[in-house]
NUKOLDREN-858984 format. One line per 8 residues: their letters; for each residue y, x, z of N, C-alpha, C, CB. Coordinates in steps of 0.2 Angstrom, whole numbers. Last residue first. Glycine has a CB too. Layout:
N
A = Y:X:Z:Y:X:Z:Y:X:Z:Y:X:Z; ... $
//
This chain:
455
SAKRYRGH = 442:396:234:442:397:242:440:404:245:437:391:246; 455:390:222:449:395:224:448:395:233:451:404:221; 452:375:215:455:379:220:451:385:222:455:374:226; 445:370:204:446:369:208:450:374:212:442:368:211; 442:362:184:444:368:189:446:366:196:450:373:186; 436:360:168:436:357:173:437:364:181:428:351:172; 432:365:155:437:359:156:440:360:163:435:351:154; 416:362:161:419:364:154:425:358:157:414:363:145 $
GVKEFCAS = 416:370:178:413:367:173:416:366:166:411:361:175; 424:377:187:419:374:189:414:370:185:422:370:192; 433:391:191:429:386:183:423:383:186:426:392:176; 444:393:202:437:394:201:436:388:194:432:392:208; 461:401:204:457:396:202:450:397:203:458:395:196; 469:412:208:470:405:211:464:400:210:478:401:208; 465:420:198:462:422:204:460:417:211:466:427:206; 469:414:183:469:419:188:466:418:192:475:420:192 $
KLFRDVTR = 467:403:173:464:410:173:461:415:179:468:413:168; 478:395:176:470:392:178:466:397:176:467:383:175; 489:403:171:489:401:177:481:402:182:492:395:176; 488:400:158:486:411:161:484:405:168:498:421:162; 490:388:158:482:390:153:482:397:158:483:393:142; 502:386:162:497:381:166:490:385:163:497:371:163; 507:393:147:507:395:157:504:393:161:512:395:160; 503:382:139:502:391:140:502:395:147:510:394:136 $
DSLAYNGG = 510:372:144:502:372:144:499:380:144:499:369:137; 526:375:154:522:375:149:516:376:148:524:378:146; 531:369:168:527:374:165:524:374:159:523:375:169; 541:359:173:542:363:169:539:369:166:546:364:169; 536:350:184:539:356:186:541:364:180:534:357:192; 530:340:173:534:338:179:536:345:182:530:333:184; 518:350:170:523:348:164:531:345:169:519:340:158; 510:347:176:515:355:176:520:355:172:512:362:175 $
LQKAESTS = 502:335:175:505:339:181:510:345:180:500:342:186; 497:340:162:501:333:164:506:334:169:496:328:168; 489:351:165:495:351:161:499:346:161:494:353:156; 480:346:174:485:353:176:488:352:173:483:360:176; 473:336:167:476:336:173:482:339:174:471:338:178; 466:345:157:472:342:156:477:338:161:470:338:151; 458:351:166:464:354:162:469:351:160:462:357:156; 453:343:181:454:346:172:459:348:172:454:341:167 $
FENPLMLF = 449:347:196:455:345:192:452:347:185:463:348:195; 451:347:216:447:349:208:451:344:205:437:347:207; 459:345:224:457:352:226:453:353:218:452:352:236; 474:342:216:469:340:220:465:346:220:467:334:217; 493:351:217:486:351:214:478:345:218:485:360:216; 502:354:226:503:347:223:498:342:218:509:348:220; 500:369:225:500:362:232:500:355:231:507:363:239; 504:374:213:496:372:215:496:368:221:490:380:217 $
FTRKTDSM = 517:368:213:513:364:206:506:365:210:514:368:196; 524:376:222:523:370:223:520:365:218:528:367:225; 518:389:215:515:387:221:516:381:224:518:391:225; 526:388:205:517:387:204:515:386:209:513:393:202; 538:389:209:537:383:205:531:384:206:540:383:198; 537:402:216:539:395:217:537:391:213:545:394:216; 538:409:204:531:409:209:532:404:213:530:415:213; 549:406:197:544:406:194:538:405:198:543:412:190 $
QDKEQKPL = 558:412:205:559:405:205:551:402:202:567:403:199; 559:424:216:554:422:211:553:415:209:548:425:213; 577:429:220:570:426:222:567:426:216:569:418:225; 580:450:219:579:443:218:575:438:220:577:443:213; 583:458:232:579:456:229:580:449:227:574:457:232; 594:466:239:594:464:231:589:461:228:595:470:227; 592:463:254:598:462:250:597:460:241:602:471:250; 576:459:259:579:463:256:586:463:253:575:463:252 $
LEMAKNAN = 569:448:265:573:449:268:579:456:265:569:450:274; 558:448:256:562:440:254:569:443:260:555:430:258; 548:457:262:552:457:254:559:451:254:547:455:247; 543:451:272:550:456:273:554:457:267:549:462:275; 537:439:268:541:439:271:546:444:272:538:437:276; 529:449:259:530:446:257:538:441:260:524:443:256; 521:456:271:526:460:266:529:455:263:523:465:261; 515:445:277:523:448:280:526:453:275:522:451:289 $
LLLTESLN = 505:443:270:510:439:270:517:439:273:508:436:272; 498:456:273:497:455:264:506:448:263:486:449:262; 496:456:286:499:461:281:503:459:274:495:465:280; 485:447:286:491:445:291:497:452:289:489:445:300; 476:451:278:480:445:277:485:446:280:477:440:279; 472:464:285:474:463:278:479:458:277:469:461:274; 465:457:297:472:462:298:475:461:291:471:471:301; 454:453:291:458:450:293:464:452:296:457:447:296 $
MVVDFDDD = 449:466:286:450:462:281:455:455:284:442:459:278; 446:474:298:451:477:292:455:469:290:444:481:285; 438:464:305:444:465:309:450:468:303:441:470:315; 428:465:295:430:460:297:437:460:299:426:458:300; 426:481:299:428:479:291:430:471:292:419:480:286; 419:481:311:425:483:311:429:482:301:426:492:314; 408:471:311:414:471:314:420:473:312:413:473:318; 403:482:302:405:477:298:408:473:303:399:472:294 $
NCVFQGSL = 406:500:302:403:494:307:406:486:301:408:494:317; 406:512:289:410:508:292:405:501:293:418:507:288; 395:525:291:397:519:286:401:514:292:388:514:281; 400:541:293:400:536:295:401:530:291:403:536:298; 395:558:291:394:554:287:394:548:294:387:556:281; 397:571:301:396:570:296:398:566:295:393:570:295; 403:568:321:399:574:313:397:570:309:393:581:314; 402:565:335:404:562:329:405:570:326:410:556:329 $
ETDMNRLV = 393:557:349:392:566:343:397:564:337:382:569:338; 400:545:357:395:550:351:398:555:350:393:546:343; 413:539:360:407:543:364:402:545:361:405:539:368; 417:534:348:422:542:351:418:542:356:433:541:354; 413:526:337:410:529:340:412:535:343:406:529:337; 425:517:336:420:513:340:415:518:341:416:507:335; 435:524:332:435:524:340:430:520:342:442:522:343; 428:528:319:428:534:324:430:532:332:435:540:322 $
TLIIAIRF = 432:515:315:424:521:315:428:523:317:420:526:309; 445:516:316:440:509:320:434:513:319:440:500:316; 450:522:304:454:523:312:448:519:316:463:518:313; 445:519:295:443:525:295:443:526:304:449:530:291; 449:505:292:444:506:292:442:513:297:443:506:287; 463:510:291:462:507:296:453:508:298:466:501:295; 460:515:277:463:521:282:460:514:290:475:524:281; 458:505:270:453:510:272:455:514:277:453:514:267 $
MILGMRNV = 469:499:271:462:494:273:458:500:273:460:488:268; 477:507:263:480:505:270:473:502:274:487:498:270; 472:505:252:472:512:255:472:510:261:477:517:254; 476:491:249:469:494:249:467:500:254:467:495:242; 491:494:247:483:488:255:478:490:255:479:480:253; 492:497:236:494:502:243:489:499:250:504:502:245; 489:485:227:489:491:228:487:496:232:492:491:228; 501:474:236:493:474:236:489:481:233:490:468:231 $
TADLDGHF = 512:484:234:511:483:239:503:481:239:516:479:242; 515:483:220:513:489:220:512:488:229:518:496:216; 516:468:218:512:471:215:509:478:217:515:471:209; 525:461:222:522:462:226:516:466:223:521:457:230; 534:456:212:535:463:213:531:463:218:544:465:214; 528:442:209:527:448:208:529:455:208:526:446:206; 527:433:223:531:436:223:527:442:217:532:438:230; 519:420:226:524:422:230:531:425:225:520:427:235 $
MNMLQSKS = 510:417:217:514:411:218:517:413:225:509:403:218; 504:428:210:508:421:205:512:418:209:503:414:201; 505:437:217:510:441:211:509:431:209:505:451:204; 496:431:227:503:435:229:508:434:222:501:446:231; 485:427:218:489:424:221:494:424:223:488:423:225; 481:443:210:481:438:210:486:432:212:477:438:211; 479:450:224:484:452:221:485:446:216:483:459:217; 469:441:230:474:442:234:481:444:231:471:446:237 $
KNLYDVFL = 458:445:220:459:439:222:466:439:224:453:437:225; 457:460:222:456:456:216:461:450:217:447:454:215; 454:460:236:459:462:234:461:460:226:458:469:235; 442:453:237:445:450:241:452:454:237:443:451:249; 434:462:228:433:457:228:439:452:230:427:457:230; 435:474:236:437:472:228:440:468:228:433:471:223; 427:471:247:432:472:248:436:472:241:432:479:252; 413:466:243:419:463:247:427:464:246:418:464:253 $
MVQEDSFL = 408:480:238:409:473:232:414:466:235:401:470:231; 410:488:251:415:490:242:413:482:239:410:499:234; 401:481:255:406:479:257:411:482:252:407:481:263; 390:485:251:391:477:250:397:477:253:387:472:253; 389:497:252:389:495:244:392:487:245:381:494:240; 401:502:265:395:500:262:393:499:256:394:496:264; 413:515:266:411:508:264:402:508:263:416:505:256; 413:528:277:414:527:270:411:519:270:409:533:266 $
VEVGDCEI = 422:544:284:420:537:283:418:533:278:422:534:285; 417:560:289:420:554:285:415:548:285:423:556:278; 422:573:300:419:567:302:421:561:294:423:564:310; 418:589:303:421:585:298:418:577:301:419:588:288; 414:598:312:413:599:306:417:595:302:406:598:305; 423:597:329:418:596:324:419:600:317:417:588:322; 436:604:337:429:605:336:423:605:332:428:602:339; 444:593:333:445:598:332:440:602:333:450:598:335 $
LKDYLVVM = 435:582:341:437:580:333:438:589:332:446:573:331; 436:583:352:429:585:351:432:583:343:420:581:355; 450:585:355:446:591:357:439:590:353:446:593:365; 453:570:355:455:574:349:451:582:350:464:575:349; 446:563:363:443:563:356:446:567:352:444:557:353; 451:567:376:444:572:374:444:567:365:433:569:382; 463:562:372:463:570:372:455:574:372:467:573:380; 462:548:373:463:551:369:463:562:367:468:547:369 $
QQSAKAFT = 459:548:387:453:548:381:453:550:375:450:542:380; 470:551:393:465:554:394:458:555:386:463:549:399; 475:538:387:480:546:385:475:550:388:490:547:389; 472:529:394:470:529:389:471:534:386:473:524:387; 472:532:405:468:533:406:466:531:397:466:531:413; 487:526:407:486:535:408:478:536:407:489:539:416; 486:515:401:486:518:396:488:526:400:491:515:391; 481:506:412:479:507:407:480:515:402:481:501:404 $
KDRSSGKT = 491:513:424:483:514:423:480:513:417:479:510:426; 502:505:418:503:513:418:495:513:420:508:517:424; 497:491:418:498:494:412:499:501:413:503:491:410; 488:483:428:494:489:427:493:492:421:493:494:433; 482:468:436:483:473:431:490:477:429:481:469:425; 485:458:446:478:464:446:479:467:442:472:462:446; 495:452:444:497:457:449:490:461:449:500:455:457; 500:442:433:496:449:433:497:452:437:496:453:429 $
AFVNYFRE = 516:438:435:508:434:435:502:436:435:507:432:431; 527:442:436:522:445:440:517:440:443:526:449:445; 533:439:427:533:445:428:528:449:432:539:447:431; 534:425:415:533:428:423:530:436:423:527:421:427; 546:424:404:540:427:407:539:430:412:539:430:405; 557:412:401:556:416:403:549:420:408:561:415:406; 556:403:385:555:405:389:556:409:395:552:405:388; 558:406:370:562:402:373:563:401:381:561:397:370 $
EPETFLFC = 556:423:364:553:416:368:557:411:370:551:416:374; 556:429:348:556:428:354:556:422:357:560:432:356; 543:437:337:547:433:341:551:431:347:544:430:342; 538:449:323:538:446:332:545:442:331:538:453:340; 528:456:312:535:451:312:536:450:321:533:442:308; 525:468:304:523:464:306:531:461:310:516:468:310; 519:480:288:524:475:292:522:470:293:530:473:289; 514:495:281:513:487:285:518:488:289:507:485:289 $
FRSFLGNE = 522:504:270:524:500:274:517:495:277:530:496:272; 523:503:256:518:509:260:519:507:267:520:516:259; 533:497:249:527:495:248:522:500:251:526:493:241; 543:503:255:543:497:253:535:495:258:543:496:244; 547:516:248:544:515:254:542:510:257:547:517:259; 551:514:235:544:516:235:543:514:242:542:524:234; 564:501:231:562:509:237:555:510:237:563:509:245; 561:491:227:562:497:221:560:503:225:572:499:217 $
SSSIIRTL = 566:483:236:557:483:235:558:487:231:552:476:233; 579:491:246:576:485:240:569:487:240:579:485:232; 581:499:255:587:496:253:581:489:246:594:505:250; 576:501:269:573:501:265:579:495:260:565:500:268; 587:505:280:581:509:279:579:509:272:575:506:284; 595:494:280:598:499:282:593:505:279:600:499:288; 585:482:281:590:484:276:594:489:274:593:479:275; 583:483:293:576:486:290:582:488:284:568:480:288 $
QNPTSSIL = 593:478:302:591:484:301:589:487:297:588:485:303; 590:463:303:598:467:299:596:477:297:606:467:308; 579:463:311:578:461:304:585:464:297:578:453:305; 578:477:321:579:471:317:582:470:311:582:468:320; 562:487:320:569:486:322:569:480:321:574:489:318; 552:503:324:554:496:324:562:496:324:551:492:330; 538:512:317:546:512:317:548:505:318:550:514:311; 530:526:314:529:519:317:536:518:319:524:517:323 $
TSIKPEKI = 518:536:303:526:533:305:525:526:307:532:533:298; 514:551:299:514:544:302:518:543:303:510:541:307; 507:563:289:513:561:291:511:555:292:518:561:286; 502:578:280:499:570:284:504:568:290:489:571:289; 501:585:266:505:583:272:504:574:273:513:586:270; 496:599:258:493:591:260:498:588:265:484:591:264; 506:610:256:500:610:251:499:599:253:490:617:256; 520:612:257:518:609:262:512:606:257:523:604:267 $
NIYKNDTK = 529:627:258:526:624:252:520:620:258:523:630:244; 546:635:259:541:630:260:538:625:255:543:627:266; 554:651:256:552:644:251:545:642:256:549:647:241; 570:657:260:563:656:262:561:650:260:562:657:268; 584:663:264:578:664:258:570:662:260:577:673:256; 588:658:274:584:663:277:580:667:272:579:660:282; 598:650:265:600:652:271:596:658:273:599:647:275; 588:642:256:593:648:255:596:651:261:599:647:252 $
RYQSVPEH = 574:636:256:579:637:261:583:644:258:574:638:270; 565:626:246:569:631:247:574:633:250:570:633:243; 550:616:247:559:618:249:560:624:250:562:613:255; 540:604:243:541:610:244:547:611:245:539:614:240; 525:597:247:530:593:249:533:602:248:531:588:258; 509:586:239:514:593:242:522:591:240:512:602:237; 504:571:244:506:574:240:510:580:243:510:571:236; 500:561:254:498:568:255:501:573:249:490:569:254 $
HFGKRLID = 503:549:254:498:551:247:497:559:249:503:550:238; 513:548:263:510:544:261:502:544:258:513:542:258; 521:560:258:518:561:263:511:555:265:525:560:268; 530:556:246:524:559:247:520:560:251:524:564:246; 539:548:256:534:544:252:530:548:248:536:539:247; 543:557:264:539:551:269:536:547:261:545:544:276; 553:564:257:546:568:259:540:562:263:549:575:266; 562:554:252:556:557:248:549:561:252:561:563:243 $
SYDGYDAK = 567:555:265:562:546:263:560:548:257:568:536:261; 576:562:270:569:564:270:564:558:267:566:567:278; 592:563:272:587:559:269:582:561:267:589:556:264; 601:570:278:598:569:283:589:565:279:603:564:288; 612:577:269:607:580:274:600:578:277:610:582:278; 619:566:269:617:569:262:611:573:265:623:573:259; 614:551:277:616:555:276:613:559:273:618:555:280; 605:540:278:611:537:273:616:546:272:616:529:279 $
LINALTDG = 592:544:286:594:542:281:599:543:277:594:537:283; 600:544:298:600:550:295:598:548:290:596:554:298; 603:529:300:610:534:299:608:541:299:616:534:307; 590:526:302:595:523:297:601:526:296:597:516:299; 586:531:313:582:532:307:587:528:302:574:527:307; 592:524:324:595:530:321:590:534:316:597:536:326; 592:510:319:599:513:318:597:521:317:605:512:325; 580:506:324:581:510:318:586:511:316:580:507:314 $
ETEFILGK = 571:512:338:577:512:337:580:510:331:580:517:340; 560:518:339:560:510:342:566:509:340:557:508:350; 551:529:332:557:528:332:557:520:334:561:531:324; 540:544:328:539:535:333:549:535:333:533:536:345; 531:553:317:537:548:318:538:542:321:540:548:313; 521:566:318:521:558:319:529:555:321:516:556:326; 511:575:309:517:575:312:517:568:313:524:579:308; 506:589:299:504:587:302:511:583:305:501:590:304 $
GGREDLIK = 507:603:291:511:598:289:507:591:291:512:599:282; 508:613:302:502:612:298:502:606:292:497:612:302; 518:613:309:511:610:312:507:609:307:512:605:314; 526:618:300:525:624:307:521:619:309:532:626:312; 530:611:293:527:615:291:523:619:296:531:618:286; 537:601:301:531:598:299:527:604:295:533:592:295; 550:608:304:544:607:310:538:603:306:546:600:317; 554:609:292:551:615:294:549:614:300:556:621:294 $
TFGAVSSN = 556:597:288:552:601:285:549:606:288:555:603:280; 565:591:298:561:591:299:553:593:292:562:585:301; 577:601:294:575:603:299:566:599:301:581:601:305; 581:600:282:578:605:284:574:605:288:580:609:284; 585:585:285:579:586:279:575:594:281:583:585:269; 586:583:303:589:582:295:583:585:291:597:587:294; 581:570:313:580:576:309:585:579:304:575:577:307; 580:558:318:586:560:319:585:567:317:588:558:326 $
APITISRK = 564:556:323:568:556:318:574:555:317:567:553:317; 555:570:328:562:567:329:564:564:322:568:573:331; 538:571:328:545:572:324:551:567:325:543:571:317; 523:575:338:530:569:338:535:573:333:534:568:347; 516:585:341:513:580:336:521:575:334:505:576:340; 510:600:348:517:595:348:513:590:340:527:603:345; 500:608:350:498:602:349:504:599:350:493:599:353; 507:621:352:502:622:347:501:612:346:495:629:352 $
STPTSEPH = 525:621:353:519:618:355:512:619:351:520:610:355; 533:626:346:536:627:353:529:623:356:545:623:355; 530:637:334:530:630:335:532:632:344:521:625:332; 531:647:323:534:648:329:534:641:334:542:650:328; 526:654:306:530:648:312:529:649:318:527:641:313; 522:664:300:527:664:300:530:659:303:527:666:296; 506:663:301:510:667:305:518:667:305:509:672:303; 496:651:299:503:652:296:509:656:302:507:644:294 $
QDMLKQLL = 486:656:305:486:653:295:492:652:295:482:645:292; 487:652:315:487:659:315:487:659:305:480:664:321; 485:640:319:490:642:319:491:649:315:491:642:325; 469:640:319:472:637:314:481:639:314:471:628:316; 469:648:332:466:652:327:469:647:318:455:652:328; 473:640:341:478:646:337:475:648:332:481:652:340; 464:630:343:471:626:337:476:635:335:478:617:343; 455:637:345:453:635:339:459:634:336:449:629:340 $
DDTDASGT = 459:639:361:459:643:356:458:644:347:456:646:359; 462:624:363:467:630:362:465:633:359:470:634:366; 447:623:364:450:621:358:459:622:360:448:611:357; 444:628:377:438:632:371:445:630:364:427:627:369; 452:625:385:454:630:383:453:632:377:451:634:387; 454:606:382:450:612:384:453:619:381:443:610:381; 472:598:386:465:599:382:461:604:385:466:601:375; 485:595:390:478:597:395:471:595:391:479:592:402 $
GQEIGAVL = 498:596:382:492:602:383:487:603:388:495:609:384; 504:588:378:507:592:385:500:597:386:507:586:393; 501:582:370:505:587:367:506:591:375:514:584:362; 491:576:374:488:581:369:493:583:368:485:579:364; 495:565:381:492:570:384:490:576:380:487:567:388; 505:557:371:506:562:378:502:567:380:506:559:382; 499:549:363:498:558:361:502:561:368:503:560:351; 498:539:370:493:539:368:493:546:366:490:533:364 $
QKLWVLNG = 511:536:375:507:540:382:498:542:376:506:531:391; 517:530:366:518:536:366:516:539:370:522:538:365; 516:513:369:509:519:365:513:525:364:504:517:355; 526:509:374:518:511:380:514:516:376:512:504:381; 533:505:365:537:512:368:529:514:373:547:509:375; 531:493:362:528:500:357:528:505:361:534:503:350; 539:482:369:531:485:371:528:492:369:525:480:367; 549:481:360:550:486:366:543:489:368:554:482:372 $
KGSGAKGI = 546:470:355:544:475:349:547:482:355:551:473:339; 549:458:360:544:459:361:541:467:360:541:455:358; 560:451:355:557:447:354:548:452:355:560:444:346; 575:455:363:571:453:367:562:448:362:577:449:372; 581:456:346:582:457:354:578:452:359:589:457:356; 569:450:334:577:451:337:577:455:341:581:447:340; 559:462:323:560:456:327:568:456:328:557:456:333; 546:471:314:553:469:314:551:464:321:556:465:307 $
VYTYLNPY = 540:486:313:538:480:317:546:478:317:533:482:325; 529:497:303:537:492:304:537:486:307:541:490:297; 519:509:298:519:503:300:527:502:305:512:501:303; 508:519:289:515:518:290:517:512:293:519:519:283; 496:532:293:497:524:294:506:525:295:493:520:301; 484:542:291:486:541:293:492:535:289:487:546:296; 469:548:289:469:542:291:475:539:292:466:542:295; 466:555:273:466:554:279:470:548:281:467:560:282 $
VTRQDYVG = 455:557:256:464:553:262:462:555:268:466:542:263; 452:564:241:452:563:251:458:561:253:450:570:256; 450:554:228:450:557:230:452:559:239:453:557:226; 442:543:222:441:550:220:445:555:223:442:550:212; 447:530:230:451:532:222:449:539:220:461:532:222; 444:538:242:445:533:240:448:535:233:449:530:244; 435:545:255:436:545:248:438:538:245:430:547:244; 443:551:270:436:548:266:437:550:261:435:540:265 $
YVNPLVSS = 441:560:287:444:558:278:439:554:279:444:562:271; 444:573:301:443:565:298:445:563:293:447:560:302; 452:582:306:446:583:303:442:577:302:443:586:307; 462:574:319:459:579:313:453:580:312:461:586:314; 470:563:321:462:564:321:460:568:316:459:557:320; 483:558:326:478:562:330:470:563:328:479:561:336; 486:550:319:491:555:321:488:560:321:495:554:326; 482:535:322:480:540:314:482:547:316:485:537:305 $
IVTLAGML = 487:533:333:479:537:333:480:539:328:472:532:335; 501:526:329:500:532:333:493:534:333:502:531:340; 492:514:321:496:520:318:499:529:322:503:516:318; 484:510:331:482:510:326:485:519:322:484:503:322; 496:504:340:492:508:343:487:513:336:487:504:348; 502:493:329:506:500:333:502:507:336:510:498:339; 490:484:328:493:492:324:500:496:325:493:493:317; 491:481:343:487:485:338:488:488:333:484:483:337 $
MLERDKHK = 504:476:343:501:483:348:495:486:347:500:482:357; 504:467:335:509:472:335:507:477:338:516:470:338; 494:460:340:493:461:335:498:467:334:493:455:332; 500:457:354:493:460:354:493:462:348:487:456:356; 510:446:357:512:455:354:505:459:356:520:459:361; 503:434:358:508:436:355:510:443:353:513:433:358; 498:436:372:492:436:366:497:437:360:487:428:365; 503:451:381:503:444:381:500:443:371:511:439:384 $
FPECLEQL = 494:464:387:500:461:383:499:454:382:502:465:377; 481:469:393:487:468:396:494:464:393:488:475:397; 472:471:379:474:467:387:480:465:389:472:471:392; 475:483:372:478:477:371:479:470:375:476:475:367; 465:491:377:472:494:377:478:489:374:471:501:373; 452:486:377:457:488:382:464:488:383:457:492:383; 451:486:362:454:477:367:454:481:373:447:469:367; 453:496:360:456:494:357:457:487:362:453:495:351 $
FPPLKEFY = 440:502:366:445:506:368:451:502:366:445:514:364; 430:495:360:430:493:366:438:497:368:424:496:370; 436:488:342:432:493:349:434:493:352:430:499:349; 436:471:340:437:477:341:435:480:346:442:477:341; 431:458:341:426:464:338:429:471:335:421:461:330; 439:451:351:431:449:352:427:457:349:427:442:345; 449:449:341:449:453:345:444:456:348:451:452:348; 448:438:328:446:447:328:444:450:334:451:451:326 $
PLTATEDN = 458:430:332:453:430:329:448:436:329:455:428:323; 469:433:346:467:435:339:460:434:337:468:442:338; 471:416:353:470:421:354:469:427:345:463:420:358; 483:402:360:479:408:355:477:415:355:483:409:350; 492:399:369:485:399:369:481:403:364:484:394:370; 504:402:364:503:407:368:496:407:370:508:407:373; 509:402:348:504:398:351:502:403:358:497:395:345; 515:410:340:522:408:343:515:403:348:530:403:336 $
HRITTKDN = 504:417:332:510:420:337:514:416:342:515:424:333; 503:405:324:495:409:329:501:413:334:488:417:323; 511:403:316:510:399:320:507:401:325:507:395:318; 515:414:310:520:412:313:516:409:319:524:409:309; 500:415:302:503:420:305:507:418:311:508:422:300; 503:404:295:499:402:300:501:408:304:491:400:298; 519:401:290:512:404:289:509:402:293:512:412:288; 536:396:290:530:391:294:520:393:292:533:379:291 $
EVNQSEAS = 540:405:282:541:405:290:536:402:294:548:402:291; 538:401:270:535:407:273:536:406:280:537:414:269; 538:385:265:543:389:269:539:394:272:547:384:274; 530:375:258:533:382:254:537:385:258:538:380:248; 531:364:267:525:371:265:526:375:261:519:370:263; 541:356:261:544:360:268:537:365:265:543:355:278; 545:356:243:538:355:249:542:358:254:528:359:247; 551:347:229:549:351:235:544:352:242:552:350:236 $
GTDSNVEK = 549:338:220:545:346:218:546:349:225:548:351:212; 555:326:220:559:332:218:556:337:216:562:334:221; 545:318:219:550:316:214:554:323:213:556:308:216; 535:320:228:535:322:222:540:322:216:530:320:220; 537:329:241:542:325:240:540:326:231:549:328:243; 526:332:252:528:334:248:532:329:244:525:336:247; 521:335:269:522:330:266:526:331:259:525:326:272; 510:348:274:514:342:275:517:338:269:520:344:280 $
NAGEFDSP = 497:357:274:499:350:273:503:346:274:496:349:275; 504:368:285:498:363:288:498:355:284:497:363:297; 512:378:277:515:372:282:511:365:284:521:370:277; 500:385:271:508:381:268:510:375:272:507:377:260; 488:390:276:495:391:277:504:388:276:494:395:276; 482:379:267:481:380:274:488:382:278:478:385:275; 484:382:255:488:378:256:486:376:264:487:373:251; 471:391:251:478:393:250:484:390:255:480:391:245 $
NEGNKTM = 459:389:264:461:386:258:469:387:257:460:380:257; 445:395:268:451:395:269:454:391:263:453:400:270; 431:403:269:432:397:266:440:392:268:426:393:269; 436:416:272:431:413:277:432:404:273:434:414:286; 450:418:262:444:421:264:441:415:270:445:430:266; 463:421:251:462:417:255:455:420:255:464:409:254; 475:420:241:474:426:245:471:421:251:482:432:247 $
//
């Protein structure tokens, strides 16, 4: 899974020494991938930070470098819940911006910073928009006369809702809602209860599939034709397994995963006297109100990829799928497939934020800078999906992928088929297995019987 000329071995322990007798390699340790290294380096910056829309740059600026990526994905997820009339066409279906993100970290690792992001929807929920917009919202609510919501602008849905309560709230809000939970146990406890397991609604909601329910108590049938749910969760690694028990649980492949690590030193909380997160998010809250009002009133915003971006998008995911399934874990198939939809949704959000100060209506082609941000983020998310999978209790280790990864690292950059088969024999890889591996996107054919590692 590579781009920009990187070699897959670059993120495997920075070319550490390999013991050729045993076939073991420190560089196999995914904990040492370049994502973790970058996060632990306080002097490092996100390679794409300056390409972000100004709104997101300003939002992430007050945070330490290691926390900016989790704040970025958290912000994108929260914002995805308040972009009415925004859509794109993916696999011949209309899709909306909604994202599911899961941040994993031990206590004190920085995931608590996510709570700032609640302010992005606070202004909208408090009804600080224009009277005209409120009239439009009322017309929309009139389409559901049986509903009696507490607020026409309510967005957040409590994570500890019962199935009946969750469905009722979602129905009252026209199928739209945001689950924002910074304590994983809250969600884990409710999903384990018979009356609270709405995980099937989350699975359907990711693809906007219809959700229906019959309530016997008041003889009411609920049918939500096109749910639009966004979800932001943070928890410790142990809490993850209580929410998603295995990779076979469809929720796993629907989430973007991010990891954050604690620091050994105490952060100087007085170091940045000139900045104020309160002011930053108060301003952002008002900007979101203006954007929300503008989108409610518009005729619709459709985001598209250019022809060149489509080619790069398909080629990248094709190679990523082959490389991840061959060298990490075969069960990542569904994750890579859904990552394509996630990438497109992120592109939709970035495009709207890029143009938030312009007249929003009609079609917008994704900006090349935003497309590059999407590609960078996707690499982090795919690597973290593999890392999250290894935390799941019922996940069997993919020994063949481990062997192939070691075999790959031991190969020279360019080699012949016979050289590959000879080396493969050292790792109990049959000639047939080596032949199939060489035909994958992990390698490029450069001549008759000659290959090189994909770049």
